[in-house]
Backbone as a chain_set.jsonl record, in Angstrom:
{"seq": "XXXXXXXXXXXXXXXXXXXXXXXXXXXXXXXXXXXXXXXXXXXXXXXXXXXXXXX", "coords": {"N": [[72.735, 102.686, -145.966], [73.274, 100.051, -146.723], [72.783, 98.648, -144.327], [70.052, 99.158, -144.011], [69.027, 97.78, -146.234], [69.708, 95.172, -145.51], [68.134, 94.831, -143.188], [65.53, 95.099, -144.265], [65.502, 92.86, -146.002], [65.799, 90.77, -144.167], [63.48, 91.115, -142.605], [61.539, 90.406, -144.427], [61.617, 87.705, -144.263], [60.456, 87.103, -141.918], [58.317, 85.381, -139.642], [55.102, 84.952, -138.286], [52.872, 84.241, -135.563], [49.923, 83.517, -133.636], [49.89, 83.168, -130.215], [48.181, 80.812, -128.607], [47.66, 80.426, -125.879], [47.828, 82.917, -124.547], [47.036, 84.848, -126.373], [48.828, 86.596, -127.52], [50.877, 87.97, -130.136], [53.494, 86.313, -131.762], [56.667, 86.61, -133.143], [59.329, 85.733, -135.372], [62.556, 85.469, -136.958], [63.491, 83.042, -138.793], [66.079, 82.325, -140.082], [67.855, 83.706, -138.476], [68.915, 82.989, -135.56], [67.658, 83.575, -132.269], [66.504, 86.031, -132.719], [63.6, 87.315, -131.979], [60.232, 88.217, -131.056], [57.411, 89.396, -129.105], [54.056, 90.603, -128.838], [51.016, 92.481, -128.164], [49.655, 93.13, -130.493], [49.76, 92.508, -134.053], [51.14, 94.436, -135.552], [52.578, 95.721, -133.527], [54.203, 93.601, -132.766], [55.703, 93.236, -135.087], [57.086, 95.667, -135.175], [58.587, 95.479, -132.798], [60.102, 93.212, -133.375], [61.659, 94.145, -135.506], [63.106, 96.072, -134.126], [64.594, 94.489, -132.35], [66.127, 93.11, -134.22], [67.638, 95.231, -135.295], [69.178, 95.822, -133.101]], "CA": [[71.93, 102.057, -146.995], [73.484, 98.612, -146.677], [72.083, 98.144, -143.155], [68.62, 99.218, -144.318], [68.741, 96.674, -147.156], [69.799, 93.946, -144.726], [66.959, 94.769, -142.321], [64.366, 94.816, -145.114], [65.588, 91.474, -146.47], [65.553, 89.895, -143.017], [62.073, 91.243, -142.206], [60.718, 89.664, -145.397], [61.663, 86.302, -143.862], [59.813, 86.981, -140.606], [57.135, 84.53, -139.52], [54.304, 85.362, -137.129], [51.769, 83.373, -135.154], [49.238, 83.916, -132.406], [50.076, 82.2, -129.132], [46.811, 80.56, -128.158], [47.533, 80.503, -124.421], [47.624, 84.284, -124.053], [46.555, 85.731, -127.424], [49.868, 87.493, -128.018], [51.521, 87.641, -131.402], [54.895, 85.929, -131.662], [57.347, 86.71, -134.427], [60.727, 85.362, -135.403], [63.208, 85.422, -138.267], [64.127, 81.729, -138.663], [67.507, 82.207, -140.393], [68.672, 84.45, -137.51], [68.559, 82.496, -134.228], [67.647, 84.532, -131.172], [65.764, 87.249, -133.07], [62.176, 87.044, -131.829], [59.51, 89.241, -130.302], [55.977, 89.172, -128.949], [53.313, 91.824, -128.523], [49.56, 92.311, -128.186], [49.151, 93.298, -131.86], [50.69, 92.097, -135.097], [51.992, 95.58, -135.873], [53.499, 95.877, -132.409], [55.154, 92.503, -132.837], [56.589, 93.536, -136.205], [57.965, 96.765, -134.76], [59.516, 94.961, -131.794], [61.011, 92.312, -134.067], [62.61, 94.977, -136.238], [63.973, 96.696, -133.132], [65.525, 93.442, -131.899], [67.038, 92.875, -135.333], [68.56, 96.362, -135.39], [70.069, 95.772, -131.953]], "C": [[72.063, 100.528, -146.928], [72.751, 97.981, -145.487], [70.574, 98.122, -143.383], [68.22, 98.067, -145.229], [68.754, 95.34, -146.416], [68.548, 93.766, -143.858], [65.712, 94.446, -143.132], [64.35, 93.368, -145.574], [65.279, 90.499, -145.341], [64.078, 89.928, -142.615], [61.138, 90.532, -143.182], [60.678, 88.178, -145.055], [60.974, 86.047, -142.511], [58.558, 86.115, -140.693], [56.429, 84.903, -138.224], [53.243, 84.318, -136.829], [51.131, 83.949, -133.905], [49.433, 82.796, -131.395], [48.715, 82.002, -128.475], [46.63, 80.7, -126.652], [47.2, 81.905, -123.931], [47.194, 85.283, -125.119], [47.579, 86.722, -127.946], [50.357, 87.031, -129.389], [52.989, 87.355, -131.135], [55.504, 86.017, -133.049], [58.803, 86.324, -134.3], [61.246, 85.438, -136.833], [64.034, 84.139, -138.252], [65.617, 81.656, -139.027], [68.434, 82.912, -139.391], [68.261, 84.02, -136.097], [68.631, 83.594, -133.167], [66.934, 85.832, -131.476], [64.285, 86.894, -133.054], [61.555, 88.155, -131.0], [58.084, 88.767, -130.075], [55.331, 90.469, -128.495], [51.82, 91.532, -128.632], [48.974, 92.413, -129.589], [50.205, 92.83, -132.855], [51.65, 93.226, -135.445], [53.011, 95.823, -134.758], [54.581, 94.807, -132.412], [56.166, 92.767, -133.955], [57.588, 94.632, -135.818], [59.01, 96.292, -133.751], [60.548, 94.04, -132.439], [62.074, 93.096, -134.833], [63.592, 95.648, -135.277], [65.021, 95.708, -132.616], [66.564, 93.171, -132.983], [68.066, 93.992, -135.451], [69.592, 96.33, -134.27], [71.123, 94.727, -132.137]], "O": [[71.074, 99.807, -147.064], [72.165, 96.906, -145.618], [69.898, 97.171, -142.99], [67.18, 97.443, -145.016], [67.91, 94.478, -146.666], [67.977, 92.677, -143.802], [64.914, 93.602, -142.724], [63.306, 92.717, -145.543], [64.572, 89.512, -145.545], [63.492, 88.887, -142.318], [60.053, 90.1, -142.791], [59.786, 87.466, -145.516], [60.922, 84.913, -142.033], [57.842, 86.127, -141.694], [57.068, 85.139, -137.198], [52.778, 83.606, -137.719], [51.729, 84.767, -133.206], [49.175, 81.627, -131.683], [48.17, 82.921, -127.862], [45.545, 81.06, -126.197], [46.393, 82.075, -123.016], [47.002, 86.459, -124.808], [47.237, 87.601, -128.737], [50.259, 85.856, -129.741], [53.644, 88.068, -130.376], [54.914, 85.545, -134.021], [59.436, 86.55, -133.269], [60.472, 85.468, -137.79], [65.16, 84.139, -137.753], [66.365, 80.973, -138.328], [69.652, 82.74, -139.447], [67.363, 84.618, -135.504], [69.539, 84.426, -133.168], [66.769, 86.663, -130.583], [63.773, 86.261, -133.978], [62.248, 88.925, -130.335], [57.601, 87.861, -130.755], [55.961, 91.315, -127.861], [51.412, 90.48, -129.123], [47.913, 91.848, -129.857], [51.392, 92.765, -132.536], [52.846, 92.993, -135.614], [54.179, 96.099, -135.031], [55.738, 95.082, -132.097], [57.362, 92.54, -133.772], [58.782, 94.529, -136.103], [60.18, 96.663, -133.843], [61.728, 94.081, -132.091], [63.253, 92.743, -134.805], [64.777, 95.775, -135.586], [66.192, 96.056, -132.465], [67.75, 93.02, -132.687], [69.245, 93.724, -135.684], [70.733, 96.752, -134.454], [71.969, 94.542, -131.262]]}, "num_chains": 1, "name": "protein.A"}
């Protein structure tokens, strides 16, 4: 339960943008350096970001 709460709180701080060069979505959690992801869709980026955070 505690880990789930931590992940939810961290994901609420996630920021996303579209990389204009290749059209991919980029996401990061600024307070946690090194936690970032990119994917073709926003949902895919969110899922990948959460996976990186869990790891």
